[in-house]
N, C-alpha and C positions, 0 to 999 in steps of 0.2 A: 437215359430212360425218360427224363422229363423234357425232351426237346420240344414238346408241344407248348410248354409254358412260355417259350420265347416267341411263339407265333401268334398272330392275331387272325381273327375271322375264320374263314373256311379252312385254311391250312392248319390252324391250331386245332380245330375240331376234328379234322381228318387224323392228325397225329394222335390226338387224345383217344379216338376210337381204336386206332391200331394198338395203342398201349393197353386199352381195355381188352381187346381180343387176345393180345399176347398174355396178359395176366390170366384170363379165363383158360387159355390153352395150358399154361403152366399149372394151373390149379387142377384141370382135368387129368393131365399127365401124371400128376403126383398122387392120383387116386381119390381125390375129393370129388364127389358127385357135382355136376353142373347141369344146367337145363338146356343148353344149346345142343341140338342134335349133332351138328358137325363135330363139336368137341367131344361129345360122348363117343362117337364113332372113332375119332382119332385116338382117344384113350384106349378103346378096345383093341385097336390095331397096335398101339404101343405095347400092350401086354403080349401080343403075338410076336412082334418084331419091333424092337426099339427104334424110334426115330433118332437120327443123329442130331445131337444138340446144336452142333455148329450149323447144320443145314437149316434148322428152325430159326436160329438167330439170323442167318443170312436172308431168309424169307422176310422176316420182320424188318431188317435193315433195308431191303429192296422196297418194301411197301412204304417205308418212311421217305425214301428218296423219291419215289413216284408221287407221293402225296404233296411234296413241296416243289416239284418240278414245274417250271413256268409253262 
């Protein structure tokens, strides 16, 4: 979760932003209101048909890999 702490500069900021997005998404999917429209919409869709947790985890992992790729 704290992989950004080991990174310096732009890579560290990218990873920190991904972690913030992931936390906001988890918050929205748990039913707590958030302000970001994309997360509000994802939470609404979650109530209609649940997002697979493993798939969301893989998306976050992929984003982290892409953020630190040379």
